[in-house]
C-alpha positions, 0 to 999 in steps of 0.5 A: 627855851629863849630863842635869842635875846629879842625873844628873851621878854616873850620868854620870862613873861611865858614861865613866870605866867606858867609858874604863877598859875600853879602854886606847887612851883612855890614849894619847888623853888623852897625845896631842898634834897631831891627836888632841888636836884630835879629843879636844877637838872631840868633847868641847866637847858634853860639857863644855857639858852639864856646865858647863850642869848645875852652874850650873842649881844656882843657888849663888853664882858663886864657888862655881859656877866653882870646882865647875865647874873641879873637875868637868871636870877629872874629866871626862876620861879623864885622871882615872880613869887617874891614880887607877889609878895610885895603885893603886885598882883600874879595877872601883872607879875609876868609883864612887869619881869618881862618888861624889866628884862627888856630894859637889862636887853637894851641896856646891854646893846647899848653897850655894845655900841659903845 
């Protein structure tokens, strides 16, 4: 799990590197039925850790909600596969997502200082 806002880029890099290494994750992200339920129950704690990390920055409510929504949308394996489908090599996807996460966190911190 992410251990706070400073750890989010590392965490996203890790989960996407792991997810892209195993093609079964692509099937799981698009599955319905029992696999969707299994995935949802396993993701709940990870997503809560992301929510808490974002909230701890102390930015205004709207900025926090927007950042949380963006970060949660990037937390699933489907985000990594979407970048790969757009032509980004698998090896670069985790770094691209981690960089995007860092940009979101940096912007949220700026808004917290206003």
